[in-house]
PASEBA-1860 file (N, C-alpha, C; in nm, 3 decimals):
! residues 130
1> MIRRAFTM> -14.514/-8.313/-15.280/-14.603/-8.403/-15.350/-14.603/-8.523/-15.308 ~ -14.731/-8.598/-15.323/-14.762/-8.751/-15.271/-14.720/-8.794/-15.386 ~ -14.677/-8.961/-15.415/-14.671/-9.006/-15.521/-14.743/-9.136/-15.510 ~ -14.878/-9.163/-15.572/-14.942/-9.291/-15.586/-14.937/-9.411/-15.733 ~ -14.991/-9.521/-15.692/-14.944/-9.587/-15.788/-15.071/-9.686/-15.818 ~ -15.094/-9.763/-15.900/-15.199/-9.888/-15.919/-15.150/-9.945/-16.045 ~ -15.241/-10.022/-16.065/-15.272/-10.127/-16.186/-15.402/-10.141/-16.206 ~ -15.394/-10.175/-16.361/-15.508/-10.187/-16.417/-15.529/-10.308/-16.490
9> RLKEGVFP> -15.619/-10.374/-16.598/-15.613/-10.474/-16.671/-15.645/-10.408/-16.773 ~ -15.572/-10.467/-16.904/-15.653/-10.437/-17.022/-15.739/-10.595/-17.092 ~ -15.839/-10.543/-17.135/-15.882/-10.684/-17.223/-15.783/-10.724/-17.334 ~ -15.830/-10.849/-17.350/-15.736/-10.888/-17.480/-15.773/-10.830/-17.576 ~ -15.635/-10.814/-17.666/-15.630/-10.721/-17.822/-15.656/-10.569/-17.793 ~ -15.677/-10.527/-17.691/-15.717/-10.366/-17.712/-15.622/-10.256/-17.729 ~ -15.504/-10.327/-17.678/-15.431/-10.208/-17.659/-15.419/-10.102/-17.745 ~ -15.432/-10.118/-17.898/-15.424/-10.016/-18.014/-15.500/-9.936/-17.965
17> AYERHHKN> -15.657/-9.977/-17.939/-15.768/-9.846/-17.934/-15.706/-9.788/-17.793 ~ -15.663/-9.830/-17.676/-15.685/-9.775/-17.555/-15.549/-9.654/-17.592 ~ -15.422/-9.704/-17.654/-15.320/-9.573/-17.662/-15.404/-9.471/-17.787 ~ -15.467/-9.537/-17.876/-15.534/-9.407/-17.943/-15.582/-9.292/-17.842 ~ -15.681/-9.363/-17.771/-15.766/-9.275/-17.670/-15.676/-9.178/-17.592 ~ -15.548/-9.235/-17.566/-15.468/-9.160/-17.446/-15.363/-9.100/-17.537 ~ -15.360/-9.086/-17.674/-15.315/-9.003/-17.756/-15.395/-8.885/-17.799 ~ -15.511/-8.909/-17.780/-15.589/-8.793/-17.796/-15.697/-8.772/-17.684
25> VWPELVRE> -15.640/-8.762/-17.583/-15.705/-8.729/-17.479/-15.821/-8.608/-17.459 ~ -15.890/-8.629/-17.408/-15.963/-8.502/-17.413/-15.924/-8.376/-17.316 ~ -15.890/-8.244/-17.348/-15.894/-8.125/-17.327/-15.958/-8.084/-17.190 ~ -16.093/-8.098/-17.199/-16.194/-8.114/-17.084/-16.147/-8.204/-16.951 ~ -16.093/-8.345/-17.035/-16.052/-8.451/-16.895/-15.916/-8.381/-16.809 ~ -15.800/-8.348/-16.901/-15.722/-8.260/-16.853/-15.705/-8.158/-16.803 ~ -15.814/-8.096/-16.786/-15.828/-7.991/-16.701/-15.937/-8.041/-16.569 ~ -15.978/-8.143/-16.596/-16.096/-8.211/-16.489/-15.956/-8.279/-16.379
33> IEKCGIAS> -15.850/-8.332/-16.458/-15.753/-8.403/-16.362/-15.678/-8.270/-16.296 ~ -15.610/-8.190/-16.371/-15.550/-8.069/-16.292/-15.667/-8.023/-16.186 ~ -15.764/-7.986/-16.179/-15.868/-7.954/-16.087/-15.864/-8.032/-15.980 ~ -15.862/-8.167/-15.996/-15.868/-8.276/-15.872/-15.763/-8.270/-15.819 ~ -15.673/-8.217/-15.865/-15.471/-8.251/-15.776/-15.412/-8.325/-15.832 ~ -15.433/-8.391/-15.951/-15.339/-8.496/-15.982/-15.230/-8.375/-16.080 ~ -15.084/-8.367/-16.010/-14.983/-8.288/-16.104/-14.926/-8.352/-16.209 ~ -14.908/-8.491/-16.184/-14.870/-8.592/-16.325/-14.909/-8.693/-16.343
41> MSIFRSGD> -14.883/-8.787/-16.444/-14.925/-8.927/-16.471/-14.891/-8.982/-16.562 ~ -14.838/-9.104/-16.545/-14.723/-9.152/-16.634/-14.839/-9.307/-16.662 ~ -14.822/-9.357/-16.740/-14.872/-9.496/-16.768/-14.808/-9.593/-16.831 ~ -14.784/-9.674/-16.757/-14.674/-9.793/-16.844/-14.737/-9.938/-16.861 ~ -14.686/-10.019/-16.976/-14.732/-10.127/-17.021/-14.645/-10.223/-16.993 ~ -14.712/-10.352/-16.977/-14.640/-10.523/-16.937/-14.767/-10.594/-16.978 ~ -14.757/-10.619/-17.150/-14.868/-10.712/-17.175/-15.014/-10.666/-17.156 ~ -15.074/-10.731/-17.057/-15.260/-10.698/-17.027/-15.209/-10.608/-16.906
49> RLFVFSEV> -15.121/-10.604/-16.826/-15.121/-10.519/-16.718/-15.073/-10.357/-16.782 ~ -15.161/-10.271/-16.677/-15.099/-10.095/-16.702/-15.047/-10.072/-16.550 ~ -14.934/-10.028/-16.552/-14.895/-9.913/-16.432/-14.917/-9.804/-16.465 ~ -14.984/-9.755/-16.349/-15.004/-9.592/-16.329/-14.922/-9.540/-16.259 ~ -14.886/-9.402/-16.252/-14.796/-9.379/-16.192/-14.836/-9.217/-16.148 ~ -14.834/-9.136/-16.058/-14.935/-8.985/-16.051/-14.815/-8.935/-15.927 ~ -14.807/-8.822/-15.908/-14.789/-8.730/-15.827/-14.913/-8.633/-15.803 ~ -14.973/-8.656/-15.674/-15.063/-8.561/-15.641/-15.108/-8.473/-15.542
57> IDNKAWER> -15.177/-8.379/-15.520/-15.156/-8.255/-15.411/-15.155/-8.316/-15.268 ~ -15.278/-8.473/-15.272/-15.352/-8.494/-15.181/-15.388/-8.611/-15.178 ~ -15.441/-8.737/-15.059/-15.447/-8.836/-15.107/-15.642/-8.908/-15.156 ~ -15.662/-8.775/-15.196/-15.831/-8.768/-15.237/-15.857/-8.717/-15.370 ~ -15.688/-8.681/-15.431/-15.734/-8.677/-15.587/-15.790/-8.730/-15.687 ~ -15.727/-8.857/-15.647/-15.799/-9.015/-15.772/-15.964/-8.965/-15.746 ~ -15.973/-9.015/-15.608/-16.077/-9.029/-15.583/-16.194/-8.921/-15.605 ~ -16.162/-8.800/-15.612/-16.238/-8.680/-15.685/-16.268/-8.690/-15.845
65> LWRSDIHA> -16.156/-8.686/-15.910/-16.129/-8.751/-16.020/-16.243/-8.886/-16.089 ~ -16.231/-8.970/-16.032/-16.328/-9.063/-16.037/-16.468/-9.071/-15.983 ~ -16.485/-8.994/-15.933/-16.637/-8.913/-15.900/-16.700/-8.820/-15.970 ~ -16.608/-8.754/-16.113/-16.623/-8.631/-16.148/-16.726/-8.724/-16.270 ~ -16.809/-8.603/-16.338/-16.864/-8.650/-16.438/-16.828/-8.634/-16.572 ~ -16.734/-8.574/-16.610/-16.647/-8.604/-16.710/-16.551/-8.748/-16.731 ~ -16.491/-8.770/-16.573/-16.450/-8.911/-16.597/-16.535/-9.050/-16.607 ~ -16.700/-8.984/-16.558/-16.799/-9.115/-16.598/-16.816/-9.081/-16.753
73> KWALVMDP> -16.741/-8.994/-16.803/-16.783/-8.982/-16.938/-16.662/-9.096/-17.011 ~ -16.560/-9.057/-16.959/-16.429/-9.158/-17.000/-16.450/-9.282/-16.970 ~ -16.494/-9.295/-16.836/-16.512/-9.449/-16.796/-16.580/-9.521/-16.911 ~ -16.692/-9.476/-16.971/-16.778/-9.552/-17.063/-16.726/-9.585/-17.182 ~ -16.620/-9.466/-17.221/-16.498/-9.530/-17.368/-16.433/-9.606/-17.309 ~ -16.334/-9.608/-17.174/-16.275/-9.738/-17.147/-16.351/-9.866/-17.103 ~ -16.499/-9.857/-17.084/-16.558/-9.992/-17.053/-16.544/-10.110/-17.146 ~ -16.540/-10.077/-17.259/-16.472/-10.248/-17.336/-16.318/-10.268/-17.334
81> LLFINPDG> -16.236/-10.150/-17.270/-16.094/-10.190/-17.309/-16.017/-10.259/-17.174 ~ -16.099/-10.204/-17.043/-16.068/-10.220/-16.921/-16.159/-10.300/-16.855 ~ -16.104/-10.401/-16.736/-16.195/-10.486/-16.649/-16.258/-10.346/-16.579 ~ -16.373/-10.339/-16.564/-16.448/-10.273/-16.466/-16.543/-10.351/-16.352 ~ -16.527/-10.308/-16.234/-16.552/-10.362/-16.134/-16.750/-10.337/-16.148 ~ -16.875/-10.420/-16.029/-16.962/-10.393/-16.070/-16.996/-10.291/-16.015 ~ -16.963/-10.193/-15.963/-17.012/-10.046/-15.882/-16.972/-9.953/-16.036 ~ -16.914/-9.996/-16.137/-16.855/-9.898/-16.243/-16.718/-9.851/-16.236
89> MIDAGELS> -16.662/-9.890/-16.162/-16.528/-9.825/-16.121/-16.421/-9.908/-16.184 ~ -16.312/-9.867/-16.232/-16.226/-9.957/-16.320/-16.117/-10.020/-16.212 ~ -16.121/-10.120/-16.234/-16.073/-10.247/-16.141/-15.920/-10.200/-16.156 ~ -15.862/-10.146/-16.049/-15.709/-10.082/-16.014/-15.699/-10.164/-15.854 ~ -15.542/-10.198/-15.886/-15.506/-10.251/-15.745/-15.364/-10.143/-15.723 ~ -15.418/-10.063/-15.587/-15.339/-9.963/-15.536/-15.171/-10.030/-15.493 ~ -15.090/-9.951/-15.533/-14.976/-10.012/-15.487/-14.934/-9.948/-15.358 ~ -14.835/-9.997/-15.281/-14.778/-9.902/-15.156/-14.634/-9.919/-15.188
97> EVYHLSTK> -14.557/-9.752/-15.156/-14.443/-9.726/-15.199/-14.363/-9.804/-15.109 ~ -14.264/-9.874/-15.150/-14.202/-9.933/-15.090/-14.043/-9.902/-15.096 ~ -14.002/-9.790/-15.171/-13.846/-9.737/-15.153/-13.857/-9.606/-15.214 ~ -13.819/-9.521/-15.212/-13.780/-9.390/-15.308/-13.669/-9.342/-15.274 ~ -13.608/-9.282/-15.387/-13.477/-9.220/-15.377/-13.468/-9.090/-15.488 ~ -13.424/-8.985/-15.462/-13.414/-8.859/-15.538/-13.281/-8.865/-15.525 ~ -13.249/-8.778/-15.623/-13.097/-8.745/-15.662/-13.041/-8.634/-15.734 ~ -12.973/-8.564/-15.720/-12.947/-8.413/-15.799/-12.934/-8.435/-15.929
105> AGKKPSTA> -12.903/-8.587/-15.998/-12.865/-8.577/-16.134/-12.973/-8.526/-16.233 ~ -12.934/-8.454/-16.361/-13.005/-8.409/-16.460/-13.074/-8.236/-16.390 ~ -13.024/-8.244/-16.269/-13.116/-8.085/-16.215/-13.022/-7.996/-16.285 ~ -13.065/-7.892/-16.314/-12.959/-7.793/-16.347/-12.982/-7.695/-16.222 ~ -12.855/-7.648/-16.221/-12.786/-7.544/-16.127/-12.867/-7.410/-16.142 ~ -12.898/-7.355/-16.056/-12.989/-7.204/-16.037/-12.910/-7.109/-16.113 ~ -12.993/-7.034/-16.136/-12.906/-6.911/-16.227/-12.787/-6.864/-16.146 ~ -12.840/-6.807/-16.004/-12.792/-6.727/-15.944/-12.654/-6.832/-15.900
113> KLKKKVAK> -12.607/-6.970/-15.907/-12.523/-7.062/-15.907/-12.444/-7.057/-16.011 ~ -12.497/-7.074/-16.147/-12.406/-7.052/-16.269/-12.339/-6.912/-16.285 ~ -12.448/-6.798/-16.243/-12.378/-6.688/-16.279/-12.226/-6.682/-16.166 ~ -12.231/-6.698/-16.034/-12.126/-6.695/-15.938/-11.990/-6.755/-16.014 ~ -12.081/-6.908/-16.079/-11.934/-6.985/-16.141/-11.875/-6.950/-16.249 ~ -11.952/-6.876/-16.310/-11.894/-6.853/-16.446/-11.870/-6.713/-16.406 ~ -11.877/-6.644/-16.339/-11.772/-6.500/-16.301/-11.648/-6.559/-16.213 ~ -11.622/-6.653/-16.123/-11.500/-6.702/-16.043/-11.462/-6.749/-16.159
121> KFKPQKSN> -11.486/-6.825/-16.261/-11.397/-6.870/-16.357/-11.338/-6.783/-16.449 ~ -11.387/-6.654/-16.498/-11.383/-6.572/-16.551/-11.341/-6.457/-16.507 ~ -11.322/-6.455/-16.408/-11.249/-6.356/-16.315/-11.112/-6.266/-16.380 ~ -11.112/-6.147/-16.401/-11.014/-6.067/-16.444/-10.878/-6.119/-16.366 ~ -10.773/-6.131/-16.451/-10.624/-6.207/-16.389/-10.517/-6.040/-16.396 ~ -10.476/-6.002/-16.300/-10.361/-5.929/-16.272/-10.292/-5.953/-16.330 ~ -10.229/-5.798/-16.437/-10.130/-5.811/-16.529/-10.006/-5.790/-16.454 ~ -9.903/-5.836/-16.473/-9.763/-5.849/-16.430/-9.697/-5.708/-16.503
129> RR> -9.732/-5.642/-16.616/-9.705/-5.585/-16.706/-9.703/-5.414/-16.618 ~ -9.588/-5.391/-16.697/-9.576/-5.198/-16.603/-9.598/-5.123/-16.745
END
């Protein structure tokens, strides 16, 4: 998976409407997001700044989404809420990844490893009784 991130700017006082739209995102938009190769997306906020983090299958995933018909309709809804470039695209600032770290924290062991661990722990003991 490829990680991509960018920023966007909200217009003043519109966050409640922005949040409401995202809590009720259109199912057909979600299907298009998936079809375009966007596996996950998170949006964070700091004041009027939005930070979008996503995992995509290739570097063209976002471009495919932004050029789709359903996203064009979504962009009309977002137009009063976000800053838009003269070409009709959302004013988004691409971010370059500087550092990434993955650890095993929070990952569950595989079922096979777990079974082996349990079997070893509860291995029958030899009895000294006769």
